[in-house]
ChimeraX commands (.cxc) that place a marker at each C-alpha (Angstrom):
marker #1 position -21.96,-3.06,-25.57 radius 0.5
marker #1 position -19.36,-2.36,-23.39 radius 0.5
marker #1 position -18.06,-5.34,-21.01 radius 0.5
marker #1 position -15.43,-5.72,-18.23 radius 0.5
marker #1 position -11.94,-6.20,-19.68 radius 0.5
marker #1 position -9.52,-8.86,-18.42 radius 0.5
marker #1 position -5.86,-8.91,-18.48 radius 0.5
marker #1 position -2.13,-10.22,-16.31 radius 0.5
marker #1 position -0.47,-8.26,-14.49 radius 0.5
marker #1 position 3.11,-9.25,-15.99 radius 0.5
marker #1 position 2.63,-11.98,-18.18 radius 0.5
marker #1 position 3.29,-15.19,-16.11 radius 0.5
marker #1 position 5.27,-18.55,-17.04 radius 0.5
marker #1 position 2.79,-19.26,-19.27 radius 0.5
marker #1 position 4.13,-17.09,-21.97 radius 0.5
marker #1 position 7.96,-18.34,-21.38 radius 0.5
marker #1 position 6.94,-21.48,-20.91 radius 0.5
marker #1 position 5.42,-21.27,-24.45 radius 0.5
marker #1 position 8.99,-20.31,-25.91 radius 0.5
marker #1 position 8.03,-16.81,-25.96 radius 0.5
marker #1 position 10.71,-13.70,-24.64 radius 0.5
marker #1 position 9.81,-9.88,-25.62 radius 0.5
marker #1 position 6.96,-8.13,-24.05 radius 0.5
marker #1 position 5.34,-6.67,-27.15 radius 0.5
marker #1 position 5.02,-10.44,-28.31 radius 0.5
marker #1 position 3.16,-10.21,-24.89 radius 0.5
marker #1 position -0.42,-8.82,-26.32 radius 0.5
marker #1 position -1.05,-11.31,-28.86 radius 0.5
marker #1 position -0.08,-13.61,-25.91 radius 0.5
marker #1 position -3.24,-12.44,-24.09 radius 0.5
marker #1 position -4.90,-12.30,-27.32 radius 0.5
marker #1 position -5.30,-15.72,-28.10 radius 0.5
marker #1 position -6.52,-16.36,-24.21 radius 0.5
marker #1 position -8.86,-14.43,-24.56 radius 0.5
marker #1 position -8.11,-11.40,-22.96 radius 0.5
marker #1 position -8.42,-7.86,-23.17 radius 0.5
marker #1 position -5.86,-6.13,-21.12 radius 0.5
marker #1 position -2.35,-5.58,-19.99 radius 0.5
marker #1 position -0.29,-3.38,-17.12 radius 0.5
marker #1 position 3.24,-3.24,-17.75 radius 0.5
marker #1 position 5.75,-3.42,-14.76 radius 0.5
marker #1 position 7.45,-0.62,-14.01 radius 0.5
marker #1 position 7.38,-2.04,-9.41 radius 0.5
marker #1 position 11.35,-1.97,-9.48 radius 0.5
marker #1 position 11.97,1.42,-12.31 radius 0.5
marker #1 position 11.03,2.65,-15.12 radius 0.5
marker #1 position 12.93,0.48,-17.77 radius 0.5
marker #1 position 11.46,0.83,-21.33 radius 0.5
marker #1 position 13.40,2.56,-24.25 radius 0.5
marker #1 position 10.56,4.94,-25.64 radius 0.5
marker #1 position 11.20,3.04,-28.67 radius 0.5
marker #1 position 10.26,-0.26,-26.79 radius 0.5
marker #1 position 7.20,1.41,-25.63 radius 0.5
marker #1 position 5.80,2.04,-28.81 radius 0.5
marker #1 position 6.40,-0.85,-30.11 radius 0.5
marker #1 position 4.60,-2.79,-27.33 radius 0.5
marker #1 position 1.43,-0.50,-28.09 radius 0.5
marker #1 position 1.86,-0.95,-32.24 radius 0.5
marker #1 position 1.22,-4.97,-30.62 radius 0.5
marker #1 position -1.66,-4.46,-28.53 radius 0.5
marker #1 position -3.37,-1.84,-30.73 radius 0.5
marker #1 position -3.36,-4.77,-33.96 radius 0.5
marker #1 position -4.92,-7.47,-30.78 radius 0.5
marker #1 position -7.11,-5.53,-28.45 radius 0.5
marker #1 position -5.06,-5.46,-25.74 radius 0.5
marker #1 position -5.66,-2.17,-22.94 radius 0.5
marker #1 position -2.45,-0.36,-21.96 radius 0.5
marker #1 position -2.24,0.18,-18.49 radius 0.5
marker #1 position 1.17,0.66,-15.92 radius 0.5
marker #1 position 2.33,0.07,-12.87 radius 0.5
marker #1 position 4.73,2.96,-10.92 radius 0.5
marker #1 position 7.75,2.28,-8.87 radius 0.5
marker #1 position 6.78,0.87,-5.82 radius 0.5
marker #1 position 9.43,3.78,-4.34 radius 0.5
marker #1 position 6.34,6.46,-4.39 radius 0.5
marker #1 position 6.23,7.00,-0.47 radius 0.5
marker #1 position 3.86,10.04,0.17 radius 0.5
marker #1 position 4.22,10.34,3.27 radius 0.5
marker #1 position 8.13,10.97,3.07 radius 0.5
marker #1 position 9.42,14.19,5.25 radius 0.5
marker #1 position 12.97,13.26,2.55 radius 0.5
marker #1 position 13.10,16.13,-0.19 radius 0.5
marker #1 position 14.99,13.77,-1.88 radius 0.5
marker #1 position 12.27,10.81,-2.15 radius 0.5
marker #1 position 9.70,13.24,-2.24 radius 0.5
marker #1 position 11.57,14.49,-5.55 radius 0.5
marker #1 position 11.82,10.31,-6.80 radius 0.5
marker #1 position 7.60,10.82,-5.79 radius 0.5
marker #1 position 7.16,13.16,-9.29 radius 0.5
marker #1 position 9.81,11.79,-11.08 radius 0.5
marker #1 position 8.78,8.12,-11.03 radius 0.5
marker #1 position 5.21,9.31,-12.09 radius 0.5
marker #1 position 6.88,11.36,-14.33 radius 0.5
marker #1 position 8.82,8.87,-15.69 radius 0.5
marker #1 position 5.08,5.61,-15.52 radius 0.5
marker #1 position 3.43,8.87,-17.47 radius 0.5
marker #1 position 5.84,9.34,-19.88 radius 0.5
marker #1 position 5.75,5.63,-20.77 radius 0.5
marker #1 position 2.14,5.31,-20.44 radius 0.5
marker #1 position 1.88,8.50,-22.92 radius 0.5
marker #1 position 4.46,6.01,-25.26 radius 0.5
marker #1 position 2.45,2.78,-25.31 radius 0.5
marker #1 position -1.27,4.77,-25.41 radius 0.5
marker #1 position -1.64,3.25,-21.98 radius 0.5
marker #1 position -4.38,5.20,-20.20 radius 0.5
marker #1 position -4.02,4.11,-16.54 radius 0.5
marker #1 position -0.51,4.69,-14.32 radius 0.5
marker #1 position -1.77,2.45,-11.40 radius 0.5
marker #1 position 0.27,3.65,-7.74 radius 0.5
marker #1 position 0.46,2.28,-3.99 radius 0.5
marker #1 position 0.30,5.30,-1.48 radius 0.5
marker #1 position 2.90,4.42,0.39 radius 0.5
marker #1 position 2.81,3.70,4.83 radius 0.5
marker #1 position 1.52,4.69,7.71 radius 0.5
marker #1 position 5.18,4.44,9.44 radius 0.5
marker #1 position 4.74,5.36,13.41 radius 0.5
marker #1 position 3.01,8.19,11.99 radius 0.5
marker #1 position -1.50,9.17,13.85 radius 0.5
marker #1 position -3.07,7.33,10.70 radius 0.5
marker #1 position -4.62,10.94,9.91 radius 0.5
marker #1 position -1.93,13.09,10.24 radius 0.5
marker #1 position -0.37,10.35,7.71 radius 0.5
marker #1 position -3.44,11.09,4.43 radius 0.5
marker #1 position -3.31,14.60,5.37 radius 0.5
marker #1 position 0.75,14.49,4.20 radius 0.5
marker #1 position 0.49,12.08,1.94 radius 0.5
marker #1 position -2.76,13.64,0.23 radius 0.5
marker #1 position -0.78,17.40,-0.25 radius 0.5
marker #1 position 2.18,15.72,-1.36 radius 0.5
marker #1 position -0.38,14.61,-3.63 radius 0.5
marker #1 position -1.96,17.00,-5.10 radius 0.5
marker #1 position 0.82,19.29,-5.87 radius 0.5
marker #1 position 1.95,16.00,-8.33 radius 0.5
marker #1 position -1.24,15.97,-9.81 radius 0.5
marker #1 position -0.88,19.99,-10.27 radius 0.5
marker #1 position 2.78,18.90,-11.94 radius 0.5
marker #1 position 2.00,16.33,-13.93 radius 0.5
marker #1 position -1.54,18.43,-15.24 radius 0.5
marker #1 position 1.58,21.23,-16.71 radius 0.5
marker #1 position 3.50,18.91,-17.57 radius 0.5
marker #1 position 0.50,17.60,-20.33 radius 0.5
marker #1 position -0.13,14.39,-18.77 radius 0.5
marker #1 position -3.92,15.45,-17.37 radius 0.5
marker #1 position -5.29,12.86,-19.51 radius 0.5
marker #1 position -3.52,10.37,-17.88 radius 0.5
marker #1 position -5.38,8.44,-15.70 radius 0.5
marker #1 position -3.27,8.28,-12.20 radius 0.5
marker #1 position -4.74,4.98,-9.94 radius 0.5
marker #1 position -3.72,5.09,-6.21 radius 0.5
marker #1 position -4.45,1.52,-5.21 radius 0.5
marker #1 position -6.03,-0.14,-2.07 radius 0.5
marker #1 position -3.04,-1.79,-0.14 radius 0.5
marker #1 position -4.03,-5.01,1.34 radius 0.5
marker #1 position -0.73,-4.03,4.82 radius 0.5
marker #1 position -2.83,-2.71,7.89 radius 0.5
marker #1 position 0.28,0.19,8.09 radius 0.5
marker #1 position -0.16,0.85,4.54 radius 0.5
marker #1 position -1.92,3.96,3.62 radius 0.5
marker #1 position -4.87,2.78,1.12 radius 0.5
marker #1 position -7.58,1.44,2.55 radius 0.5
marker #1 position -11.14,1.30,0.86 radius 0.5
marker #1 position -12.19,5.36,2.34 radius 0.5
marker #1 position -8.27,6.79,2.50 radius 0.5
marker #1 position -8.09,5.16,-0.98 radius 0.5
marker #1 position -11.68,7.52,-2.93 radius 0.5
marker #1 position -11.10,10.40,-0.78 radius 0.5
marker #1 position -7.62,11.22,-2.61 radius 0.5
marker #1 position -9.66,10.32,-6.65 radius 0.5
marker #1 position -11.61,13.02,-5.19 radius 0.5
marker #1 position -8.79,15.67,-5.08 radius 0.5
marker #1 position -8.30,15.87,-8.69 radius 0.5
marker #1 position -10.48,15.28,-12.08 radius 0.5
marker #1 position -7.83,13.20,-13.42 radius 0.5
marker #1 position -7.40,10.39,-10.33 radius 0.5
marker #1 position -9.24,6.23,-10.86 radius 0.5
marker #1 position -9.30,4.58,-7.58 radius 0.5
marker #1 position -7.40,1.00,-8.61 radius 0.5
marker #1 position -9.50,-1.36,-5.78 radius 0.5
marker #1 position -7.35,-4.62,-4.94 radius 0.5
marker #1 position -9.66,-6.76,-3.85 radius 0.5
marker #1 position -7.17,-9.35,-2.03 radius 0.5
marker #1 position -5.90,-6.83,-0.76 radius 0.5
marker #1 position -9.66,-5.83,0.81 radius 0.5
marker #1 position -9.34,-8.84,1.03 radius 0.5
marker #1 position -6.53,-9.50,3.72 radius 0.5
marker #1 position -7.19,-6.25,5.09 radius 0.5
marker #1 position -10.56,-7.12,6.36 radius 0.5
marker #1 position -9.03,-10.76,7.30 radius 0.5
marker #1 position -11.10,-12.48,4.37 radius 0.5
marker #1 position -14.78,-9.99,4.52 radius 0.5
marker #1 position -14.92,-10.45,1.12 radius 0.5
marker #1 position -16.40,-13.63,0.80 radius 0.5
marker #1 position -19.98,-12.71,-0.76 radius 0.5
marker #1 position -21.45,-11.06,-4.27 radius 0.5
marker #1 position -22.74,-9.03,-0.94 radius 0.5
marker #1 position -19.71,-7.69,0.35 radius 0.5
marker #1 position -18.70,-6.97,-4.03 radius 0.5
marker #1 position -22.00,-5.19,-3.70 radius 0.5
marker #1 position -21.32,-3.18,-0.62 radius 0.5
marker #1 position -17.72,-1.54,-2.64 radius 0.5
marker #1 position -18.77,-0.50,-5.17 radius 0.5
marker #1 position -22.13,1.26,-3.89 radius 0.5
marker #1 position -19.18,3.44,-1.22 radius 0.5
marker #1 position -16.91,3.97,-5.11 radius 0.5
marker #1 position -20.34,5.78,-6.49 radius 0.5
marker #1 position -21.25,7.56,-3.28 radius 0.5
marker #1 position -18.05,9.00,-3.38 radius 0.5
marker #1 position -17.04,9.25,-6.71 radius 0.5
marker #1 position -20.17,8.78,-8.73 radius 0.5
marker #1 position -22.11,5.63,-10.37 radius 0.5
marker #1 position -19.54,6.83,-14.05 radius 0.5
marker #1 position -15.96,6.14,-12.21 radius 0.5
marker #1 position -17.63,2.96,-10.02 radius 0.5
marker #1 position -18.33,1.35,-13.65 radius 0.5
marker #1 position -15.32,1.99,-15.03 radius 0.5
marker #1 position -12.70,1.90,-12.09 radius 0.5
marker #1 position -9.95,-0.17,-12.72 radius 0.5
marker #1 position -9.15,-3.17,-10.94 radius 0.5
marker #1 position -6.56,-5.74,-9.29 radius 0.5
marker #1 position -7.24,-9.31,-8.74 radius 0.5
marker #1 position -5.87,-11.88,-6.18 radius 0.5
marker #1 position -6.51,-15.06,-3.87 radius 0.5
marker #1 position -4.01,-13.54,-1.15 radius 0.5
marker #1 position -2.19,-15.14,1.86 radius 0.5
marker #1 position -2.81,-12.43,4.79 radius 0.5
marker #1 position -1.89,-12.72,8.44 radius 0.5
marker #1 position -3.77,-10.57,11.54 radius 0.5
marker #1 position -1.07,-7.30,10.11 radius 0.5
marker #1 position -2.08,-7.75,6.80 radius 0.5
marker #1 position -1.37,-9.37,2.87 radius 0.5
marker #1 position 1.33,-11.50,3.54 radius 0.5
marker #1 position 1.94,-13.32,-0.52 radius 0.5
marker #1 position 0.36,-13.52,-4.04 radius 0.5
marker #1 position -1.33,-17.30,-4.63 radius 0.5
marker #1 position -3.45,-18.66,-7.38 radius 0.5
marker #1 position -6.67,-19.94,-8.33 radius 0.5
marker #1 position -6.09,-22.97,-7.03 radius 0.5
marker #1 position -5.50,-22.19,-3.45 radius 0.5
marker #1 position -8.42,-23.15,-1.02 radius 0.5
marker #1 position -7.49,-21.81,1.48 radius 0.5
marker #1 position -7.81,-17.49,1.39 radius 0.5
marker #1 position -9.29,-15.18,-0.84 radius 0.5
marker #1 position -10.76,-13.80,-2.66 radius 0.5
marker #1 position -13.69,-15.96,-4.72 radius 0.5
marker #1 position -14.09,-14.36,-8.00 radius 0.5
marker #1 position -17.51,-15.67,-9.07 radius 0.5
marker #1 position -19.77,-13.39,-7.18 radius 0.5
marker #1 position -17.74,-10.77,-8.83 radius 0.5
marker #1 position -18.64,-11.92,-11.95 radius 0.5
marker #1 position -22.64,-12.60,-10.57 radius 0.5
marker #1 position -21.93,-9.14,-9.55 radius 0.5
marker #1 position -20.62,-6.58,-12.79 radius 0.5
marker #1 position -23.39,-8.43,-15.09 radius 0.5
marker #1 position -26.27,-7.96,-12.60 radius 0.5
marker #1 position -24.99,-4.35,-12.56 radius 0.5
marker #1 position -23.48,-3.45,-15.72 radius 0.5
marker #1 position -20.27,-2.79,-13.98 radius 0.5
marker #1 position -17.71,-3.04,-17.68 radius 0.5
marker #1 position -14.23,-3.02,-15.25 radius 0.5
marker #1 position -10.62,-3.65,-16.97 radius 0.5
marker #1 position -9.39,-6.61,-13.89 radius 0.5
marker #1 position -5.26,-7.29,-13.30 radius 0.5
marker #1 position -5.02,-10.97,-11.69 radius 0.5
marker #1 position -2.08,-10.89,-9.89 radius 0.5
marker #1 position -1.94,-14.37,-9.22 radius 0.5
marker #1 position 1.92,-15.76,-7.98 radius 0.5
marker #1 position 3.04,-16.78,-11.85 radius 0.5
marker #1 position -0.46,-17.59,-12.85 radius 0.5
marker #1 position -1.87,-14.56,-13.55 radius 0.5
marker #1 position -2.84,-15.69,-17.81 radius 0.5
marker #1 position -4.87,-18.55,-16.88 radius 0.5
marker #1 position -6.90,-16.84,-13.35 radius 0.5
marker #1 position -7.07,-13.85,-15.94 radius 0.5
marker #1 position -9.46,-16.66,-19.16 radius 0.5
marker #1 position -10.66,-18.65,-16.14 radius 0.5
marker #1 position -12.50,-14.99,-14.32 radius 0.5
marker #1 position -13.20,-13.42,-18.27 radius 0.5
marker #1 position -14.82,-17.62,-19.39 radius 0.5
marker #1 position -17.39,-17.19,-16.22 radius 0.5
marker #1 position -18.14,-13.77,-17.16 radius 0.5
marker #1 position -18.57,-15.17,-20.59 radius 0.5
marker #1 position -20.83,-18.77,-19.49 radius 0.5
marker #1 position -23.02,-15.57,-17.22 radius 0.5
marker #1 position -23.37,-13.35,-20.02 radius 0.5
marker #1 position -24.41,-16.02,-21.43 radius 0.5
marker #1 position -27.18,-17.51,-19.79 radius 0.5
marker link #1:1,2 radius 0.2
marker link #1:2,3 radius 0.2
marker link #1:3,4 radius 0.2
marker link #1:4,5 radius 0.2
marker link #1:5,6 radius 0.2
marker link #1:6,7 radius 0.2
marker link #1:7,8 radius 0.2
marker link #1:8,9 radius 0.2
marker link #1:9,10 radius 0.2
marker link #1:10,11 radius 0.2
marker link #1:11,12 radius 0.2
marker link #1:12,13 radius 0.2
marker link #1:13,14 radius 0.2
marker link #1:14,15 radius 0.2
marker link #1:15,16 radius 0.2
marker link #1:16,17 radius 0.2
marker link #1:17,18 radius 0.2
marker link #1:18,19 radius 0.2
marker link #1:19,20 radius 0.2
marker link #1:20,21 radius 0.2
marker link #1:21,22 radius 0.2
marker link #1:22,23 radius 0.2
marker link #1:23,24 radius 0.2
marker link #1:24,25 radius 0.2
marker link #1:25,26 radius 0.2
marker link #1:26,27 radius 0.2
marker link #1:27,28 radius 0.2
marker link #1:28,29 radius 0.2
marker link #1:29,30 radius 0.2
marker link #1:30,31 radius 0.2
marker link #1:31,32 radius 0.2
marker link #1:32,33 radius 0.2
marker link #1:33,34 radius 0.2
marker link #1:34,35 radius 0.2
marker link #1:35,36 radius 0.2
marker link #1:36,37 radius 0.2
marker link #1:37,38 radius 0.2
marker link #1:38,39 radius 0.2
marker link #1:39,40 radius 0.2
marker link #1:40,41 radius 0.2
marker link #1:41,42 radius 0.2
marker link #1:42,43 radius 0.2
marker link #1:43,44 radius 0.2
marker link #1:44,45 radius 0.2
marker link #1:45,46 radius 0.2
marker link #1:46,47 radius 0.2
marker link #1:47,48 radius 0.2
marker link #1:48,49 radius 0.2
marker link #1:49,50 radius 0.2
marker link #1:50,51 radius 0.2
marker link #1:51,52 radius 0.2
marker link #1:52,53 radius 0.2
marker link #1:53,54 radius 0.2
marker link #1:54,55 radius 0.2
marker link #1:55,56 radius 0.2
marker link #1:56,57 radius 0.2
marker link #1:57,58 radius 0.2
marker link #1:58,59 radius 0.2
marker link #1:59,60 radius 0.2
marker link #1:60,61 radius 0.2
marker link #1:61,62 radius 0.2
marker link #1:62,63 radius 0.2
marker link #1:63,64 radius 0.2
marker link #1:64,65 radius 0.2
marker link #1:65,66 radius 0.2
marker link #1:66,67 radius 0.2
marker link #1:67,68 radius 0.2
marker link #1:68,69 radius 0.2
marker link #1:69,70 radius 0.2
marker link #1:70,71 radius 0.2
marker link #1:71,72 radius 0.2
marker link #1:72,73 radius 0.2
marker link #1:73,74 radius 0.2
marker link #1:74,75 radius 0.2
marker link #1:75,76 radius 0.2
marker link #1:76,77 radius 0.2
marker link #1:77,78 radius 0.2
marker link #1:78,79 radius 0.2
marker link #1:79,80 radius 0.2
marker link #1:80,81 radius 0.2
marker link #1:81,82 radius 0.2
marker link #1:82,83 radius 0.2
marker link #1:83,84 radius 0.2
marker link #1:84,85 radius 0.2
marker link #1:85,86 radius 0.2
marker link #1:86,87 radius 0.2
marker link #1:87,88 radius 0.2
marker link #1:88,89 radius 0.2
marker link #1:89,90 radius 0.2
marker link #1:90,91 radius 0.2
marker link #1:91,92 radius 0.2
marker link #1:92,93 radius 0.2
marker link #1:93,94 radius 0.2
marker link #1:94,95 radius 0.2
marker link #1:95,96 radius 0.2
marker link #1:96,97 radius 0.2
marker link #1:97,98 radius 0.2
marker link #1:98,99 radius 0.2
marker link #1:99,100 radius 0.2
marker link #1:100,101 radius 0.2
marker link #1:101,102 radius 0.2
marker link #1:102,103 radius 0.2
marker link #1:103,104 radius 0.2
marker link #1:104,105 radius 0.2
marker link #1:105,106 radius 0.2
marker link #1:106,107 radius 0.2
marker link #1:107,108 radius 0.2
marker link #1:108,109 radius 0.2
marker link #1:109,110 radius 0.2
marker link #1:110,111 radius 0.2
marker link #1:111,112 radius 0.2
marker link #1:112,113 radius 0.2
marker link #1:113,114 radius 0.2
marker link #1:114,115 radius 0.2
marker link #1:115,116 radius 0.2
marker link #1:116,117 radius 0.2
marker link #1:117,118 radius 0.2
marker link #1:118,119 radius 0.2
marker link #1:119,120 radius 0.2
marker link #1:120,121 radius 0.2
marker link #1:121,122 radius 0.2
marker link #1:122,123 radius 0.2
marker link #1:123,124 radius 0.2
marker link #1:124,125 radius 0.2
marker link #1:125,126 radius 0.2
marker link #1:126,127 radius 0.2
marker link #1:127,128 radius 0.2
marker link #1:128,129 radius 0.2
marker link #1:129,130 radius 0.2
marker link #1:130,131 radius 0.2
marker link #1:131,132 radius 0.2
marker link #1:132,133 radius 0.2
marker link #1:133,134 radius 0.2
marker link #1:134,135 radius 0.2
marker link #1:135,136 radius 0.2
marker link #1:136,137 radius 0.2
marker link #1:137,138 radius 0.2
marker link #1:138,139 radius 0.2
marker link #1:139,140 radius 0.2
marker link #1:140,141 radius 0.2
marker link #1:141,142 radius 0.2
marker link #1:142,143 radius 0.2
marker link #1:143,144 radius 0.2
marker link #1:144,145 radius 0.2
marker link #1:145,146 radius 0.2
marker link #1:146,147 radius 0.2
marker link #1:147,148 radius 0.2
marker link #1:148,149 radius 0.2
marker link #1:149,150 radius 0.2
marker link #1:150,151 radius 0.2
marker link #1:151,152 radius 0.2
marker link #1:152,153 radius 0.2
marker link #1:153,154 radius 0.2
marker link #1:154,155 radius 0.2
marker link #1:155,156 radius 0.2
marker link #1:156,157 radius 0.2
marker link #1:157,158 radius 0.2
marker link #1:158,159 radius 0.2
marker link #1:159,160 radius 0.2
marker link #1:160,161 radius 0.2
marker link #1:161,162 radius 0.2
marker link #1:162,163 radius 0.2
marker link #1:163,164 radius 0.2
marker link #1:164,165 radius 0.2
marker link #1:165,166 radius 0.2
marker link #1:166,167 radius 0.2
marker link #1:167,168 radius 0.2
marker link #1:168,169 radius 0.2
marker link #1:169,170 radius 0.2
marker link #1:170,171 radius 0.2
marker link #1:171,172 radius 0.2
marker link #1:172,173 radius 0.2
marker link #1:173,174 radius 0.2
marker link #1:174,175 radius 0.2
marker link #1:175,176 radius 0.2
marker link #1:176,177 radius 0.2
marker link #1:177,178 radius 0.2
marker link #1:178,179 radius 0.2
marker link #1:179,180 radius 0.2
marker link #1:180,181 radius 0.2
marker link #1:181,182 radius 0.2
marker link #1:182,183 radius 0.2
marker link #1:183,184 radius 0.2
marker link #1:184,185 radius 0.2
marker link #1:185,186 radius 0.2
marker link #1:186,187 radius 0.2
marker link #1:187,188 radius 0.2
marker link #1:188,189 radius 0.2
marker link #1:189,190 radius 0.2
marker link #1:190,191 radius 0.2
marker link #1:191,192 radius 0.2
marker link #1:192,193 radius 0.2
marker link #1:193,194 radius 0.2
marker link #1:194,195 radius 0.2
marker link #1:195,196 radius 0.2
marker link #1:196,197 radius 0.2
marker link #1:197,198 radius 0.2
marker link #1:198,199 radius 0.2
marker link #1:199,200 radius 0.2
marker link #1:200,201 radius 0.2
marker link #1:201,202 radius 0.2
marker link #1:202,203 radius 0.2
marker link #1:203,204 radius 0.2
marker link #1:204,205 radius 0.2
marker link #1:205,206 radius 0.2
marker link #1:206,207 radius 0.2
marker link #1:207,208 radius 0.2
marker link #1:208,209 radius 0.2
marker link #1:209,210 radius 0.2
marker link #1:210,211 radius 0.2
marker link #1:211,212 radius 0.2
marker link #1:212,213 radius 0.2
marker link #1:213,214 radius 0.2
marker link #1:214,215 radius 0.2
marker link #1:215,216 radius 0.2
marker link #1:216,217 radius 0.2
marker link #1:217,218 radius 0.2
marker link #1:218,219 radius 0.2
marker link #1:219,220 radius 0.2
marker link #1:220,221 radius 0.2
marker link #1:221,222 radius 0.2
marker link #1:222,223 radius 0.2
marker link #1:223,224 radius 0.2
marker link #1:224,225 radius 0.2
marker link #1:225,226 radius 0.2
marker link #1:226,227 radius 0.2
marker link #1:227,228 radius 0.2
marker link #1:228,229 radius 0.2
marker link #1:229,230 radius 0.2
marker link #1:230,231 radius 0.2
marker link #1:231,232 radius 0.2
marker link #1:232,233 radius 0.2
marker link #1:233,234 radius 0.2
marker link #1:234,235 radius 0.2
marker link #1:235,236 radius 0.2
marker link #1:236,237 radius 0.2
marker link #1:237,238 radius 0.2
marker link #1:238,239 radius 0.2
marker link #1:239,240 radius 0.2
marker link #1:240,241 radius 0.2
marker link #1:241,242 radius 0.2
marker link #1:242,243 radius 0.2
marker link #1:243,244 radius 0.2
marker link #1:244,245 radius 0.2
marker link #1:245,246 radius 0.2
marker link #1:246,247 radius 0.2
marker link #1:247,248 radius 0.2
marker link #1:248,249 radius 0.2
marker link #1:249,250 radius 0.2
marker link #1:250,251 radius 0.2
marker link #1:251,252 radius 0.2
marker link #1:252,253 radius 0.2
marker link #1:253,254 radius 0.2
marker link #1:254,255 radius 0.2
marker link #1:255,256 radius 0.2
marker link #1:256,257 radius 0.2
marker link #1:257,258 radius 0.2
marker link #1:258,259 radius 0.2
marker link #1:259,260 radius 0.2
marker link #1:260,261 radius 0.2
marker link #1:261,262 radius 0.2
marker link #1:262,263 radius 0.2
marker link #1:263,264 radius 0.2
marker link #1:264,265 radius 0.2
marker link #1:265,266 radius 0.2
marker link #1:266,267 radius 0.2
marker link #1:267,268 radius 0.2
marker link #1:268,269 radius 0.2
marker link #1:269,270 radius 0.2
marker link #1:270,271 radius 0.2
marker link #1:271,272 radius 0.2
marker link #1:272,273 radius 0.2
marker link #1:273,274 radius 0.2
marker link #1:274,275 radius 0.2
marker link #1:275,276 radius 0.2
marker link #1:276,277 radius 0.2
marker link #1:277,278 radius 0.2
marker link #1:278,279 radius 0.2
marker link #1:279,280 radius 0.2
marker link #1:280,281 radius 0.2
marker link #1:281,282 radius 0.2
marker link #1:282,283 radius 0.2
marker link #1:283,284 radius 0.2
marker link #1:284,285 radius 0.2
marker link #1:285,286 radius 0.2
view
């Protein structure tokens, strides 16, 4: 029976505190903690060599770790600048290539900001840009990679739930990355119950179908927010800001959802991902 996958964005402080240094050592470290997923971070650019990507992939397969990649943060699908438009394609092409080398099936990316545009106009521009990029990447042999636009945490960014799901209706090999901390920040703390989580998954299923809702890609962390949305990532020890993971674990078990959940806590992502995995395992035994 399929189970949700739990893992980390980057390795976290504990990895280095234990004396590990290299990315290919991450899978064994995560497996020791009972985790099953790892999202390799290319936020500042895709700098991993083919040889290192292949080595990471080999170690991940040996440890039973599923890999994904976070594409560079520089992507902005609403830009009017020709050079940046070319770079958007280049960043996603590089990310997809690295994903292929390591055996990762998913590439997560940020769609960009609204800026001074009307929100509807920004979405239209971004949608056309993304459709062009997806077609180009398909032609180049990356049609087997799932590209995952992420729900964003700041209100002036493209990527509320409706926009993210609409992006994913544009091309077959797209799957949303639902960042629950970002959504909670945008909604000013409203992701606060099993009903709130259930509503999110229902909207995914209604828009993309139950099959995609079952396997959606997710990010999870507690995040400090203000009137404009996201401010800072926190750890699970924080008691002031949400969202809480316990209702989500209950829902996943109740509905037999099997997403990949990548923890993005500030430095304690391995320990916090482990807490989610352990809670899900405990619920499963009841």
